[in-house]
All heavy atoms as an XYZ file, in Angstrom:
700
protein
N       0.818     -1.189      0.008
C       0.000     -0.003      0.001
C       0.863      1.255      0.003
O       0.326      2.333     -0.186
C      -0.930      0.001      1.221
C      -1.826     -1.197      1.281
S      -3.286     -0.991      0.320
C      -4.349     -0.318      1.562
N       2.184      1.099      0.228
C       3.057      2.270      0.118
C       2.947      2.821     -1.302
O       2.865      2.071     -2.242
C       4.494      1.867      0.368
C       4.841      1.616      1.782
C       6.330      1.370      1.910
N       6.901      0.727      0.751
C       8.087      0.174      0.713
N       8.835      0.200      1.755
N       8.510     -0.397     -0.375
N       2.986      4.093     -1.435
C       2.923      4.692     -2.749
C       1.515      4.868     -3.279
O       1.325      5.346     -4.393
N       0.510      4.485     -2.500
C      -0.873      4.624     -2.913
C      -1.431      5.933     -2.385
O      -1.339      6.228     -1.190
C      -1.710      3.448     -2.374
C      -3.203      3.492     -2.676
C      -3.453      3.401     -4.175
C      -3.903      2.344     -1.951
N      -1.996      6.753     -3.279
C      -2.629      8.011     -2.916
C      -3.996      8.026     -3.610
O      -4.098      7.666     -4.782
C      -1.804      9.227     -3.411
C      -2.533     10.527     -3.184
C      -0.427      9.259     -2.734
N      -5.020      8.454     -2.878
C      -6.340      8.578     -3.486
C      -7.040      9.778     -2.848
O      -7.025      9.963     -1.640
C      -7.173      7.322     -3.270
N      -7.666     10.588     -3.700
C      -8.490     11.688     -3.174
C      -9.697     11.073     -2.479
O      -9.910      9.860     -2.514
C      -8.919     12.615     -4.313
S     -10.193     11.930     -5.402
N     -10.537     11.887     -1.885
C     -11.681     11.375     -1.117
C     -12.784     10.814     -2.020
O     -13.652     10.086     -1.560
C     -12.258     12.424     -0.155
C     -11.217     12.797      0.894
C     -12.772     13.628     -0.884
N     -12.781     11.168     -3.291
C     -13.769     10.617     -4.216
C     -15.177     11.095     -3.920
O     -15.413     12.056     -3.192
N     -16.139     10.375     -4.491
C     -17.544     10.785     -4.383
C     -18.097     10.683     -2.968
O     -19.138     11.265     -2.664
C     -18.448      9.955     -5.329
O     -18.252      8.567     -5.070
C     -18.140     10.260     -6.778
N     -17.412      9.942     -2.094
C     -17.890      9.825     -0.714
C     -17.968     11.187     -0.014
O     -18.874     11.413      0.770
C     -17.006      8.906      0.104
C     -17.194      7.437     -0.262
O     -18.207      7.103     -0.900
O     -16.330      6.635      0.121
N     -17.005     12.059     -0.271
C     -16.928     13.311      0.484
C     -16.687     14.552     -0.393
O     -16.461     15.631      0.150
C     -15.813     13.223      1.503
S     -16.071     11.944      2.736
N     -16.711     14.416     -1.706
C     -16.400     15.580     -2.572
C     -17.464     15.709     -3.656
O     -17.730     14.761     -4.401
C     -15.021     15.406     -3.190
S     -14.581     16.747     -4.308
N     -18.036     16.888     -3.767
C     -19.070     17.099     -4.793
C     -18.504     17.324     -6.166
O     -19.240     17.375     -7.148
C     -20.013     18.247     -4.392
C     -19.298     19.584     -4.303
O     -18.092     19.659     -4.338
N     -20.076     20.627     -4.156
N     -17.179     17.437     -6.304
C     -16.544     17.569     -7.621
C     -16.181     16.212     -8.212
O     -16.072     16.062     -9.427
C     -15.272     18.405     -7.532
C     -15.444     19.876     -7.135
C     -14.073     20.530     -7.015
C     -16.331     20.619     -8.102
N     -15.984     15.213     -7.352
C     -15.517     13.891     -7.807
C     -16.579     13.239     -8.723
O     -17.768     13.333     -8.476
C     -15.232     12.990     -6.621
N     -16.083     12.583     -9.754
C     -16.963     11.898    -10.685
C     -17.017     10.399    -10.449
O     -17.919      9.735    -10.949
C     -16.461     12.180    -12.120
C     -16.409     13.663    -12.500
C     -15.700     13.846    -13.827
C     -17.830     14.232    -12.540
N     -16.020      9.856     -9.729
C     -15.999      8.427     -9.413
C     -15.611      8.230     -7.954
O     -15.020      9.117     -7.329
C     -15.034      7.633    -10.316
C     -13.579      8.038    -10.047
C     -15.405      7.779    -11.782
C     -12.543      7.114    -10.685
N     -15.891      7.053     -7.436
C     -15.431      6.654     -6.105
C     -13.984      6.219     -6.250
O     -13.651      5.503     -7.185
C     -16.326      5.521     -5.589
C     -16.239      5.282     -4.103
C     -14.949      4.669     -3.670
O     -14.504      3.702     -4.327
O     -14.345      5.155     -2.721
N     -13.114      6.639     -5.360
C     -11.688      6.352     -5.506
C     -11.096      5.467     -4.436
O     -10.283      4.582     -4.726
C     -10.869      7.660     -5.554
O     -11.148      8.406     -4.371
C     -11.198      8.480     -6.773
N     -11.450      5.695     -3.169
C     -10.766      5.019     -2.055
C     -10.870      3.508     -2.130
O      -9.869      2.797     -2.082
C     -11.308      5.501     -0.707
C     -10.993      6.943     -0.397
C      -9.593      7.073      0.083
C      -9.328      8.487      0.595
N      -7.950      8.705      0.907
N     -12.084      2.964     -2.222
C     -12.230      1.502     -2.233
C     -11.613      0.887     -3.481
O     -11.013     -0.185     -3.432
C     -13.698      1.103     -2.103
O     -14.433      1.501     -3.225
N     -11.699      1.588     -4.602
C     -11.087      1.067     -5.830
C      -9.578      1.060     -5.719
O      -8.910      0.147     -6.193
C     -11.526      1.892     -7.033
C     -12.980      1.648     -7.386
C     -13.403      2.487     -8.526
N     -14.722      2.058     -8.951
C     -15.535      2.823     -9.635
N     -15.196      4.031    -10.001
N     -16.724      2.362     -9.992
N      -9.011      2.101     -5.106
C      -7.563      2.164     -4.933
C      -7.068      1.031     -4.035
O      -6.068      0.373     -4.342
C      -7.170      3.524     -4.323
N      -7.758      0.793     -2.958
C      -7.380     -0.281     -2.044
C      -7.501     -1.640     -2.719
O      -6.614     -2.483     -2.627
C      -8.204     -0.217     -0.734
C      -7.785      1.024      0.053
C      -8.032     -1.493      0.083
C      -8.685      1.344      1.220
N      -8.604     -1.843     -3.440
C      -8.809     -3.116     -4.139
C      -7.723     -3.376     -5.169
O      -7.172     -4.484     -5.266
C     -10.179     -3.121     -4.812
C     -10.530     -4.407     -5.518
C     -11.903     -4.365     -6.171
O     -12.738     -3.539     -5.776
O     -12.111     -5.188     -7.075
N      -7.348     -2.349     -5.957
C      -6.308     -2.494     -6.958
C      -4.962     -2.778     -6.285
O      -4.225     -3.676     -6.724
C      -6.197     -1.245     -7.825
C      -5.057     -1.235     -8.847
C      -5.225     -2.382     -9.854
C      -4.978      0.096     -9.541
N      -4.647     -2.052     -5.235
C      -3.384     -2.256     -4.528
C      -3.278     -3.669     -3.980
O      -2.242     -4.320     -4.109
C      -3.244     -1.213     -3.413
O      -2.025     -1.383     -2.766
N      -4.346     -4.155     -3.351
C      -4.323     -5.514     -2.805
C      -4.200     -6.566     -3.905
O      -3.482     -7.549     -3.749
C      -5.571     -5.748     -1.951
C      -5.561     -4.990     -0.664
C      -6.859     -5.052      0.093
O      -7.932     -5.319     -0.458
N      -6.795     -4.758      1.398
N      -4.884     -6.341     -5.010
C      -4.810     -7.289     -6.121
C      -3.392     -7.352     -6.690
O      -2.867     -8.435     -6.977
C      -5.800     -6.863     -7.195
O      -5.718     -7.723     -8.308
N      -2.759     -6.185     -6.875
C      -1.381     -6.170     -7.359
C      -0.426     -6.842     -6.378
O       0.466     -7.595     -6.795
C      -0.938     -4.738     -7.630
C      -1.537     -4.080     -8.864
C      -1.175     -2.588     -8.908
C      -1.093     -4.768    -10.138
N      -0.622     -6.577     -5.102
C       0.225     -7.233     -4.090
C       0.083     -8.749     -4.148
O       1.061     -9.482     -4.069
C      -0.120     -6.721     -2.692
C       0.649     -7.425     -1.621
N       1.984     -7.158     -1.395
C       0.296     -8.377     -0.744
C       2.416     -7.934     -0.418
N       1.391     -8.689      0.015
N      -1.148     -9.229     -4.315
C      -1.387    -10.682     -4.405
C      -0.719    -11.286     -5.639
O      -0.268    -12.420     -5.623
C      -2.878    -10.980     -4.419
C      -3.539    -10.690     -3.101
O      -2.897    -10.613     -2.066
N      -4.844    -10.505     -3.122
N      -0.635    -10.534     -6.729
C      -0.061    -11.047     -7.974
C       1.466    -10.952     -8.017
O       2.125    -11.843     -8.516
C      -0.662    -10.321     -9.167
C      -2.093    -10.678     -9.410
C      -2.591    -10.070    -10.688
C      -4.059    -10.290    -10.907
N      -4.484    -11.647    -11.010
N       2.028     -9.846     -7.478
C       3.479     -9.674     -7.609
C       4.243     -9.736     -6.307
O       5.475     -9.774     -6.315
C       3.808     -8.354     -8.361
C       3.292     -7.120     -7.607
C       3.276     -8.374     -9.763
C       3.639     -5.788     -8.245
N       3.553     -9.712     -5.167
C       4.217     -9.863     -3.877
C       5.058     -8.682     -3.452
O       4.881     -7.557     -3.926
N       6.020     -8.938     -2.535
C       6.839     -7.891     -1.931
C       8.177     -7.659     -2.624
O       8.826     -6.676     -2.360
C       7.130     -8.238     -0.471
C       5.901     -8.084      0.391
O       5.049     -7.270      0.123
N       5.792     -8.910      1.418
N       8.637     -8.556     -3.440
C      10.014     -8.520     -3.928
C      10.277     -7.604     -5.095
O      11.216     -7.833     -5.857
N       9.472     -6.578     -5.289
C       9.664     -5.664     -6.435
C       9.819     -4.234     -5.916
O       9.506     -3.924     -4.772
C       8.494     -5.729     -7.410
C       8.371     -7.105     -8.034
C       7.181     -5.355     -6.749
N      10.337     -3.362     -6.770
C      10.453     -1.945     -6.394
C       9.069     -1.368     -6.153
O       8.109     -1.739     -6.827
C      11.130     -1.160     -7.522
C      12.588     -1.517     -7.659
O      13.210     -1.991     -6.712
N      13.140     -1.319     -8.850
N       8.959     -0.453     -5.205
C       7.645      0.172     -4.930
C       7.116      0.883     -6.179
O       7.876      1.463     -6.948
C       7.939      1.169     -3.820
C       9.239      0.756     -3.220
C       9.995      0.042     -4.312
N       5.809      0.819     -6.329
C       5.120      1.445     -7.459
C       4.169      2.483     -6.884
O       3.370      2.174     -6.004
C       4.341      0.367     -8.214
C       3.559      0.755     -9.439
C       4.515      1.198    -10.552
C       2.721     -0.428     -9.919
N       4.241      3.716     -7.379
C       3.303      4.720     -6.909
C       2.085      4.757     -7.819
O       2.200      4.773     -9.043
C       3.968      6.111     -6.836
O       4.382      6.541     -8.112
N       0.911      4.723     -7.190
C      -0.360      4.788     -7.911
C      -1.197      5.869     -7.247
O      -1.466      5.806     -6.052
C      -1.111      3.448     -7.861
C      -0.261      2.317     -8.429
C      -2.434      3.542     -8.621
C      -0.837      0.937     -8.256
N      -1.552      6.898     -8.030
C      -2.320      8.019     -7.496
C      -3.664      8.112     -8.223
O      -3.710      8.086     -9.455
C      -1.569      9.347     -7.695
C      -0.315      9.445     -6.902
N       0.346     10.641     -6.734
C       0.421      8.542     -6.229
C       1.428     10.463     -5.989
N       1.476      9.178     -5.673
N      -4.741      8.242     -7.452
C      -6.097      8.337     -7.987
C      -6.661      9.742     -7.737
O      -6.613     10.246     -6.611
C      -7.003      7.361     -7.243
C      -6.812      5.920     -7.547
C      -5.768      5.146     -7.175
C      -7.699      5.078     -8.259
N      -5.961      3.869     -7.611
C      -7.139      3.793     -8.272
C      -8.928      5.280     -8.880
C      -7.762      2.721     -8.885
C      -9.564      4.204     -9.471
C      -8.979      2.950     -9.497
N      -7.226     10.339     -8.770
C      -7.979     11.578     -8.639
C      -9.383     11.311     -9.167
O      -9.546     10.710    -10.238
C      -7.346     12.708     -9.466
O      -6.102     13.057     -8.937
N     -10.395     11.747     -8.437
C     -11.762     11.493     -8.848
C     -12.301     12.443     -9.906
O     -13.379     12.251    -10.426
N     -11.509     13.465    -10.242
C     -11.958     14.456    -11.241
C     -10.721     15.198    -11.772
O      -9.622     15.020    -11.269
C     -12.967     15.418    -10.623
S     -12.246     16.642     -9.525
N     -10.917     16.091    -12.735
C      -9.786     16.856    -13.291
C      -9.093     17.798    -12.312
O      -7.981     18.255    -12.567
C     -10.391     17.653    -14.443
C     -11.598     16.878    -14.849
C     -12.119     16.284    -13.568
N      -9.705     18.098    -11.166
C      -9.050     18.964    -10.179
C      -7.733     18.366     -9.699
O      -6.814     19.087     -9.341
C      -9.966     19.221     -8.994
N      -7.627     17.056     -9.704
C      -6.341     16.395     -9.455
C      -5.886     16.367     -8.015
O      -4.684     16.353     -7.758
N      -6.795     16.304     -7.057
C      -6.396     16.290     -5.654
C      -5.560     15.072     -5.287
O      -4.802     15.107     -4.323
C      -7.612     16.379     -4.750
S      -8.499     17.958     -4.928
N      -5.676     14.001     -6.029
C      -4.848     12.813     -5.811
C      -3.488     12.916     -6.471
O      -2.684     11.991     -6.379
N      -3.243     14.046     -7.154
C      -1.955     14.277     -7.826
C      -1.625     13.176     -8.836
O      -0.523     12.637     -8.868
C      -0.849     14.429     -6.771
C       0.271     15.310     -7.243
O       0.165     15.976     -8.259
N       1.353     15.338     -6.493
N      -2.596     12.840     -9.659
C      -2.486     11.727    -10.603
C      -1.372     11.906    -11.647
O      -0.919     10.922    -12.199
C      -3.819     11.469    -11.302
C      -4.313     12.640    -12.101
N      -5.065     13.649    -11.521
C      -4.172     12.947    -13.405
C      -5.354     14.545    -12.455
N      -4.850     14.132    -13.603
N      -0.931     13.125    -11.887
C       0.136     13.340    -12.884
C       1.538     13.184    -12.324
O       2.508     13.363    -13.045
C      -0.030     14.713    -13.525
C      -1.248     14.783    -14.423
C      -1.329     16.112    -15.133
O      -1.195     17.152    -14.525
N      -1.578     16.049    -16.416
N       1.643     12.839    -11.040
C       2.973     12.721    -10.402
C       3.147     11.334     -9.803
O       3.496     11.192     -8.656
C       3.129     13.790     -9.338
N       2.914     10.304    -10.601
C       2.988      8.932    -10.104
C       3.468      7.995    -11.231
O       3.387      8.351    -12.415
C       1.635      8.471     -9.610
N       3.919      6.817    -10.828
C       4.230      5.813    -11.851
C       2.985      5.528    -12.667
O       3.043      5.453    -13.894
C       4.720      4.510    -11.191
C       6.035      4.685    -10.479
O       6.934      5.341    -11.044
O       6.199      4.176     -9.351
N       1.857      5.366    -11.985
C       0.553      5.193    -12.637
C      -0.413      6.170    -12.006
O      -0.599      6.171    -10.786
C       0.018      3.753    -12.483
C       0.977      2.755    -13.113
C      -1.382      3.630    -13.087
C       0.641      1.309    -12.836
N      -1.034      7.000    -12.814
C      -2.032      7.949    -12.330
C      -3.369      7.618    -12.967
O      -3.443      7.312    -14.142
N      -4.430      7.709    -12.175
C      -5.778      7.433    -12.652
C      -6.670      8.616    -12.333
O      -6.742      9.045    -11.179
C      -6.307      6.143    -11.994
C      -5.430      4.919    -12.213
C      -5.821      3.806    -11.259
C      -5.542      4.440    -13.643
N      -7.295      9.180    -13.371
C      -8.189     10.334    -13.198
C      -9.598      9.954    -13.639
O      -9.815      9.520    -14.770
C      -7.723     11.533    -14.020
C      -8.633     12.733    -13.863
C      -8.324     13.854    -14.820
N      -8.078     13.491    -16.190
C      -9.040     13.314    -17.105
N     -10.300     13.414    -16.795
N      -8.683     13.021    -18.363
N     -10.541     10.079    -12.734
C     -11.905      9.645    -13.001
C     -12.655     10.569    -13.950
O     -12.450     11.778    -13.980
N     -13.538      9.957    -14.719
C     -14.489     10.676    -15.551
C     -15.657      9.753    -15.856
O     -15.650      8.588    -15.475
C     -13.842     11.242    -16.826
C     -13.398     10.207    -17.839
C     -14.188      9.882    -18.919
C     -12.144      9.590    -17.714
C     -13.769      8.954    -19.868
C     -11.703      8.674    -18.669
C     -12.529      8.350    -19.741
N     -16.650     10.258    -16.508
C     -17.810      9.461    -16.933
C     -17.751      9.307    -18.438
O     -17.323     10.207    -19.159
C     -19.133     10.148    -16.558
C     -19.341     10.341    -15.063
C     -19.691      9.029    -14.420
C     -20.135      9.292    -12.971
N     -20.440      8.046    -12.283
N     -18.223      8.169    -18.928
C     -18.313      7.940    -20.357
C     -19.578      7.134    -20.651
O     -20.175      6.565    -19.747
C     -17.057      7.247    -20.904
O     -17.045      7.332    -22.339
C     -16.987      5.794    -20.464
N     -19.952      7.091    -21.917
C     -21.151      6.338    -22.325
C     -20.689      5.067    -23.045
O     -19.931      5.136    -24.008
C     -21.997      7.206    -23.251
C     -23.325      6.578    -23.618
C     -24.131      7.481    -24.533
N     -24.313      8.811    -23.995
C     -25.307      9.200    -23.211
N     -26.239      8.325    -22.862
N     -25.390     10.435    -22.776
N     -21.169      3.934    -22.572
C     -20.931      2.652    -23.223
C     -22.278      1.977    -23.440
O     -23.039      1.788    -22.494
C     -19.993      1.754    -22.387
C     -18.612      2.397    -22.247
C     -19.887      0.363    -23.004
C     -17.631      1.618    -21.403
N     -22.555      1.645    -24.690
C     -23.834      1.024    -25.052
C     -25.022      1.820    -24.520
O     -25.985      1.241    -24.010
C     -23.892     -0.443    -24.560
C     -22.845     -1.322    -25.216
O     -22.488     -1.055    -26.400
O     -22.382     -2.263    -24.568
N     -24.923      3.142    -24.597
C     -26.024      4.017    -24.192
C     -26.150      4.238    -22.691
O     -27.051      4.951    -22.239
N     -25.235      3.662    -21.906
C     -25.303      3.804    -20.450
C     -24.097      4.613    -19.962
O     -22.977      4.375    -20.396
C     -25.295      2.407    -19.810
C     -25.447      2.424    -18.318
C     -25.457      0.995    -17.766
C     -25.517      1.050    -16.250
N     -25.475     -0.294    -15.657
N     -24.333      5.563    -19.036
C     -23.244      6.345    -18.451
C     -22.561      5.492    -17.382
O     -23.215      4.962    -16.477
C     -23.790      7.641    -17.805
C     -24.500      8.494    -18.856
C     -22.666      8.421    -17.119
C     -23.614      9.081    -19.926
N     -21.239      5.343    -17.496
C     -20.472      4.503    -16.579
C     -19.217      5.254    -16.096
O     -18.772      6.205    -16.698
C     -20.038      3.165    -17.227
C     -21.269      2.325    -17.590
C     -19.160      3.401    -18.438
N     -18.653      4.783    -14.959
C     -17.405      5.311    -14.454
C     -16.271      4.859    -15.345
O     -16.261      3.731    -15.850
C     -17.137      4.799    -13.035
C     -18.098      5.356    -11.987
O     -18.885      6.277    -12.343
O     -18.028      4.886    -10.858
N     -15.266      5.724    -15.504
C     -14.085      5.398    -16.296
C     -12.885      6.117    -15.697
O     -13.036      7.015    -14.850
C     -14.283      5.811    -17.745
N     -11.683      5.759    -16.124
C     -10.470      6.477    -15.712
C      -9.582      6.739    -16.912
O      -9.500      5.937    -17.825
C      -9.655      5.721    -14.642
C     -10.423      5.601    -13.346
C      -9.217      4.352    -15.115
N      -8.952      7.886    -16.900
C      -7.880      8.185    -17.839
C      -6.605      7.711    -17.147
O      -6.444      7.918    -15.944
C      -7.805      9.670    -18.143
N      -5.716      7.080    -17.873
C      -4.517      6.485    -17.282
C      -3.313      7.323    -17.690
O      -3.106      7.615    -18.874
C      -4.329      5.034    -17.765
C      -5.554      4.193    -17.384
C      -3.053      4.447    -17.183
C      -5.579      2.825    -18.003
N      -2.517      7.701    -16.687
C      -1.296      8.480    -16.885
C      -0.118      7.620    -16.393
O      -0.251      6.871    -15.433
C      -1.342      9.762    -16.057
C      -2.451     10.703    -16.474
C      -3.770     10.484    -16.122
C      -2.160     11.850    -17.199
C      -4.774     11.364    -16.482
C      -3.158     12.748    -17.586
C      -4.467     12.486    -17.217
O      -5.457     13.353    -17.584
N       1.020      7.740    -17.033
C       2.177      6.959    -16.624
C       3.452      7.805    -16.588
O       3.604      8.746    -17.356
C       2.443      5.763    -17.577
O       2.690      6.272    -18.879
C       1.261      4.828    -17.616
N       4.340      7.457    -15.664
C       5.662      8.028    -15.651
C       5.853      9.408    -15.076
O       6.882     10.028    -15.326
N       4.906      9.917    -14.331
C       5.045     11.248    -13.775
C       6.000     11.271    -12.577
O       6.154     10.286    -11.878
N       6.660     12.402    -12.343
C       7.597     12.556    -11.231
C       7.514     13.967    -10.673
O       7.212     14.930    -11.379
C       9.036     12.334    -11.690
C       9.352     10.959    -12.197
C       9.547     10.001    -11.013
N       9.843      8.654    -11.476
C       8.930      7.731    -11.689
N       7.678      7.977    -11.515
N       9.277      6.533    -12.087
N       7.812     14.102     -9.385
C       7.965     15.415     -8.764
C       9.404     15.547     -8.335
O      10.199     14.621     -8.454
C       7.051     15.553     -7.525
O       7.387     14.555     -6.574
C       5.593     15.439     -7.890
N       9.758     16.719     -7.808
C      11.121     16.934     -7.323
C      12.008     17.563     -8.353
O      11.550     18.144     -9.335
N      13.344     17.433     -8.161
C      14.273     18.150     -9.055
C      14.221     17.652    -10.511
O      14.618     18.372    -11.393
C      15.648     17.883     -8.429
C      15.466     16.832     -7.410
C      14.013     16.739     -7.099
N      13.742     16.441    -10.744
C      13.656     15.911    -12.112
C      12.210     15.682    -12.504
O      11.868     14.659    -13.106
C      14.467     14.594    -12.223
C      15.905     14.780    -11.802
C      16.358     14.325    -10.574
C      16.795     15.471    -12.631
C      17.661     14.515    -10.181
C      18.102     15.657    -12.250
C      18.545     15.184    -11.023
O      19.827     15.383    -10.618
N      11.361     16.640    -12.177
C       9.932     16.513    -12.412
C       9.614     16.342    -13.898
O      10.274     16.957    -14.752
C       9.224     17.749    -11.876
N       8.635     15.512    -14.167
C       8.143     15.315    -15.533
C       6.629     15.170    -15.461
O       6.077     14.705    -14.486
C       8.710     14.054    -16.209
O       8.314     12.913    -15.468
C      10.213     14.098    -16.339
N       5.979     15.576    -16.548
C       4.556     15.338    -16.696
C       4.410     14.000    -17.367
O       5.105     13.697    -18.338
C       3.895     16.448    -17.547
C       2.423     16.127    -17.780
C       4.037     17.786    -16.872
N       3.516     13.179    -16.842
C       3.394     11.846    -17.389
C       2.574     11.822    -18.660
O       1.867     12.748    -18.990
C       2.799     10.900    -16.341
C       1.543     11.441    -15.708
O       1.067     12.512    -16.086
O       1.048     10.786    -14.807
N       2.692     10.700    -19.375
C       1.938     10.504    -20.584
C       0.535      9.997    -20.310
O       0.331      9.244    -19.380
N      -0.423     10.422    -21.101
C      -1.809     10.015    -20.929
C      -2.159      8.994    -21.970
O      -1.813      9.135    -23.142
C      -2.740     11.223    -21.031
C      -4.188     10.877    -20.912
C      -5.044     12.113    -21.092
C      -6.500     11.743    -21.137
N      -7.319     12.880    -21.502
N      -2.878      7.943    -21.558
C      -3.355      6.906    -22.504
C      -4.831      7.060    -22.676
O      -5.535      7.399    -21.794
C      -3.044      5.504    -21.979
C      -1.605      5.177    -22.032
C      -0.794      5.425    -20.952
C      -1.071      4.619    -23.174
C       0.550      5.105    -20.996
C       0.273      4.300    -23.229
C       1.086      4.544    -22.119
C-alpha cells in the first residue's frame, strides 16, 4: 500500500466523478497478491476528477476519473497516466 494516494472521491467531494478510495485499495491488494513484496515500490495516485487532488500526474501510474457512455449507459471510467515525477527531475506523465 506504500505509494498509494487517493483523493476522497464521491464519498466526500461534490466535484468527484467516481469513487476512488475503495477502488484504490482493491487495486493495490490485487497487485500485491499477484506480484508480492520482492519488487520496487510502485506509486499509484487516484484523482476522482480533473481537479487532481490525488496528484495523478505525479505517479508511476495515475488514474483520473471521468464518466463515459458505453452502449447508451453512463459509466465510471479512468484516464490512465504513466511516468510522472515530482522533485528536481519533475516530468509530466503520458496520458493513454
